[in-house]
Legacy VTK file of the C-alpha trace (Angstrom):
# vtk DataFile Version 3.0
C-alpha trace
ASCII
DATASET POLYDATA
POINTS 137 float
-100.777 -61.478 -58.313
-98.084 -61.390 -60.999
-96.941 -64.560 -62.680
-93.300 -65.107 -63.527
-91.942 -67.619 -65.973
-88.504 -69.065 -65.393
-86.414 -69.726 -68.462
-84.435 -72.822 -67.551
-82.486 -73.137 -70.805
-79.252 -71.187 -70.372
-77.757 -69.602 -73.454
-75.212 -72.037 -74.841
-71.675 -70.754 -74.606
-70.320 -72.527 -77.650
-68.934 -71.832 -81.078
-70.972 -73.756 -83.632
-69.855 -74.535 -87.180
-71.889 -76.305 -89.841
-69.779 -78.502 -92.116
-70.558 -79.863 -95.553
-68.555 -82.954 -96.439
-69.203 -86.079 -98.493
-66.922 -88.426 -96.544
-67.702 -90.775 -93.678
-67.583 -89.402 -90.157
-64.340 -91.179 -89.223
-62.495 -89.703 -92.237
-63.728 -86.204 -91.385
-62.610 -86.740 -87.766
-59.150 -87.743 -88.949
-58.963 -84.605 -91.086
-60.210 -82.277 -88.321
-57.852 -83.891 -85.806
-54.901 -83.061 -88.055
-56.098 -79.537 -88.837
-57.042 -78.555 -85.273
-54.442 -80.564 -83.346
-57.075 -82.488 -81.372
-58.050 -86.148 -80.966
-61.768 -86.620 -81.582
-62.922 -90.061 -80.456
-66.310 -91.716 -80.938
-68.759 -91.512 -78.062
-69.895 -94.730 -76.456
-73.495 -93.847 -77.264
-74.835 -92.071 -80.352
-77.489 -89.348 -80.223
-80.921 -90.898 -80.759
-84.018 -89.108 -82.035
-87.356 -90.369 -83.319
-87.206 -90.545 -87.116
-90.056 -90.731 -89.625
-90.286 -94.523 -89.352
-88.064 -95.561 -86.406
-85.432 -94.239 -84.017
-82.607 -92.486 -85.851
-79.041 -92.657 -84.601
-76.475 -89.867 -85.153
-72.789 -90.483 -84.519
-70.910 -88.104 -82.240
-67.211 -87.637 -81.482
-65.624 -85.730 -78.569
-62.289 -84.328 -77.451
-61.506 -82.549 -74.169
-58.568 -80.137 -74.170
-56.359 -81.014 -71.196
-55.286 -77.447 -70.403
-58.520 -75.474 -70.829
-60.971 -78.369 -70.261
-62.809 -77.136 -73.385
-64.858 -79.743 -75.216
-64.839 -80.218 -78.988
-67.707 -82.281 -80.420
-68.465 -83.379 -83.969
-72.065 -84.479 -84.538
-73.458 -86.081 -87.673
-76.603 -84.305 -88.927
-77.761 -87.111 -91.232
-78.608 -90.733 -90.660
-80.374 -93.254 -92.821
-83.505 -92.604 -90.790
-83.674 -88.801 -90.594
-82.043 -85.410 -90.107
-81.094 -84.217 -86.615
-81.579 -80.468 -87.239
-83.995 -80.166 -90.137
-83.602 -76.390 -90.519
-79.901 -76.982 -91.274
-80.308 -79.885 -93.690
-77.452 -78.519 -95.876
-75.016 -79.237 -93.012
-73.697 -82.773 -92.963
-71.964 -82.295 -89.600
-71.785 -79.809 -86.736
-68.624 -78.911 -84.851
-69.451 -77.647 -81.357
-66.598 -76.024 -79.407
-66.709 -74.464 -75.931
-66.085 -70.726 -75.982
-63.334 -71.286 -73.407
-61.290 -73.179 -76.011
-57.881 -71.643 -76.662
-58.750 -70.653 -80.236
-60.473 -67.571 -81.665
-63.692 -68.194 -83.629
-62.171 -66.783 -86.840
-59.123 -69.040 -86.567
-61.307 -72.066 -85.780
-63.443 -71.447 -88.864
-60.366 -70.953 -91.068
-58.758 -74.199 -89.833
-61.967 -76.166 -90.345
-62.321 -74.781 -93.877
-58.689 -75.716 -94.586
-59.189 -79.314 -93.427
-59.128 -82.003 -96.073
-62.575 -83.329 -97.085
-64.389 -80.154 -95.914
-66.322 -78.738 -98.872
-67.567 -75.732 -96.936
-67.918 -74.619 -93.324
-70.082 -71.832 -91.953
-70.664 -70.315 -88.512
-74.038 -70.754 -86.841
-75.607 -69.021 -83.844
-76.610 -71.727 -81.362
-78.932 -69.293 -79.558
-81.039 -68.833 -82.713
-80.946 -72.414 -83.921
-84.030 -74.392 -83.020
-83.047 -77.744 -81.571
-79.417 -76.758 -80.851
-79.708 -78.338 -77.400
-79.547 -81.728 -79.154
-75.916 -80.942 -79.997
-74.948 -80.021 -76.437
-75.222 -83.442 -74.763
LINES 1 138
137 0 1 2 3 4 5 6 7 8 9 10 11 12 13 14 15 16 17 18 19 20 21 22 23 24 25 26 27 28 29 30 31 32 33 34 35 36 37 38 39 40 41 42 43 44 45 46 47 48 49 50 51 52 53 54 55 56 57 58 59 60 61 62 63 64 65 66 67 68 69 70 71 72 73 74 75 76 77 78 79 80 81 82 83 84 85 86 87 88 89 90 91 92 93 94 95 96 97 98 99 100 101 102 103 104 105 106 107 108 109 110 111 112 113 114 115 116 117 118 119 120 121 122 123 124 125 126 127 128 129 130 131 132 133 134 135 136
């Protein structure tokens, strides 16, 4: 009798950008809001992960586009107690945008790079990034 394994993790349909910035999360949000014409607002609950010594908390900000219902999320990769995605430790933040958003990936990347306080921004493939599901909550 043949055995079949079901893969329950669907491929994420998001555009993912790693951001390097030395400012606080709220200042980066302000800058991205101006550059992208959105209104990122802090989530009620941060993302929590076990850190080396205690639970680490990572701030997250969301915006839902009224017309397309696309979600924009900014997630902090660093906390005082750990790193959310260790294989991307050079990224200070991640911008996660639904593929249904009314913006092309190239234009999104260019606008993020042009935002004040962004030192560099680079595209990432969420399907190849271990632990990317942590960013999709």
